[in-house]
C-alpha positions as CSV (number, residue, x, y, z in Angstrom):
1,M,-13.6,88.1,-2.9
2,S,-11.1,87.7,-0.2
3,D,-11.5,89.2,3.2
4,N,-9.2,92.7,2.7
5,V,-9.8,94.0,-0.3
6,N,-6.4,96.8,-1.1
7,R,-6.8,100.1,-1.4
8,Y,-3.4,100.9,-3.4
9,I,-2.1,99.4,-5.8
10,Q,1.6,100.4,-7.5
11,L,2.2,100.0,-11.1
12,G,5.6,101.4,-12.1
13,D,6.9,104.9,-10.5
14,W,2.3,105.2,-10.3
15,C,0.5,104.2,-7.0
16,F,-3.4,104.2,-7.5
17,E,-5.3,105.0,-4.6
18,L,-9.2,103.8,-4.3
19,K,-10.7,106.8,-2.9
20,M,-14.2,107.0,-4.8
21,V,-16.6,104.0,-5.1
22,R,-20.0,104.1,-7.2
23,A,-22.4,101.6,-4.9
24,L,-26.0,99.9,-7.4
25,K,-27.9,97.5,-5.5
26,V,-28.8,95.1,-7.7
27,E,-28.3,91.5,-8.6
28,E,-26.4,91.1,-11.2
29,Y,-24.1,93.7,-12.6
30,G,-25.3,95.7,-16.1
31,K,-28.8,94.7,-14.7
32,P,-31.4,97.7,-14.0
33,Y,-30.4,98.5,-10.4
34,G,-32.7,99.6,-7.2
35,A,-30.4,101.8,-4.9
36,I,-27.4,103.3,-5.9
37,A,-24.8,106.0,-3.7
38,N,-20.9,108.0,-4.0
39,C,-19.2,106.8,-1.3
40,N,-15.6,108.7,-0.7
41,I,-13.0,107.6,0.6
42,N,-11.0,110.1,2.7
43,G,-7.9,108.4,5.2
44,D,-9.1,105.9,7.5
45,S,-12.8,107.6,6.7
46,M,-16.0,107.0,3.9
47,Y,-18.6,108.9,3.8
48,I,-21.9,107.2,1.5
49,D,-23.1,109.9,-0.4
50,G,-25.9,110.7,-2.8
51,L,-27.5,107.7,-1.6
52,V,-31.1,107.6,-3.2
53,T,-33.5,104.2,-4.1
54,K,-36.1,103.7,-6.7
55,D,-40.1,104.2,-6.2
56,G,-39.1,105.3,-2.5
57,E,-37.8,101.3,-1.5
58,E,-36.4,101.3,2.0
59,F,-32.7,101.2,2.7
60,T,-32.4,98.0,5.3
61,K,-30.4,97.1,7.5
62,D,-29.3,93.8,5.2
63,D,-28.3,97.4,3.7
64,F,-26.6,98.7,6.2
65,M,-24.9,96.1,6.7
66,T,-23.3,95.4,3.5
67,F,-21.6,99.2,4.0
68,Y,-20.6,98.0,6.9
69,R,-18.7,95.0,5.9
70,F,-17.8,96.7,2.4
71,T,-16.2,99.4,4.9
72,E,-14.4,96.7,7.0
73,M,-12.9,94.9,4.3
74,L,-11.2,98.3,3.2
75,G,-9.9,98.3,6.8
76,L,-10.7,101.6,7.4
77,D,-11.9,103.1,10.4
78,N,-15.9,104.2,9.7
79,F,-18.1,105.6,7.5
80,S,-20.8,108.1,7.5
81,Y,-24.4,108.9,5.7
82,H,-26.5,111.6,6.1
83,R,-30.3,111.0,6.2
84,Y,-33.3,113.1,7.2
85,Q,-35.6,111.4,10.4
86,E,-39.0,113.3,11.3
87,G,-37.9,115.9,8.9
88,N,-34.3,116.6,10.7
89,S,-31.2,116.8,9.2
90,V,-28.6,114.2,10.4
91,T,-25.7,113.0,10.1
92,R,-24.7,109.5,11.3
93,E,-20.9,107.9,12.4
94,V,-20.1,104.3,12.3
95,K,-17.3,103.1,14.4
96,V,-16.1,99.8,12.7
97,K,-14.6,97.5,14.4
98,K,-11.3,95.6,13.5
99,P,-12.2,92.0,12.6
100,K,-10.3,89.9,15.3
101,K,-7.8,87.7,13.8
102,R,-8.0,84.2,14.1
103,K,-5.7,81.8,15.6
104,A,-2.9,79.5,13.6
105,A,-5.4,76.3,13.7
106,Q,-8.6,78.0,12.8
107,Q,-6.8,79.2,9.2
108,D,-5.9,76.2,8.2
109,P,-8.9,74.9,5.6
110,N,-9.2,71.3,7.4
111,Y,-9.9,73.1,11.0
112,I,-13.0,72.1,12.9
113,K,-14.3,72.7,15.7
114,L,-16.7,71.1,17.2
115,V,-19.3,71.9,19.0
116,Q,-22.3,70.9,21.9
């Protein structure tokens, strides 16, 4: 997969815009999944809605980072999600850092960097 995902596709007189994504936690598409989330995209933000895990499975830091990387790939500025912590309703907003541009030499597939 490329580093970026195009959120807009122009076909003839129609422009298709990515606005909603269903995310499944699964080793291979089509197999039973352990978690599901709906992601709604508005402008440069994404809201993770309806995150449900199977059998009370925890939403891990690796899971969080996967959503972070997906948001980054879409070129979004932030994402937010709602959860209950210690019985309190909490909404979290996460700012997504823009990836640093690599130098031209580093973009060369034959680029080698020596480290000590």
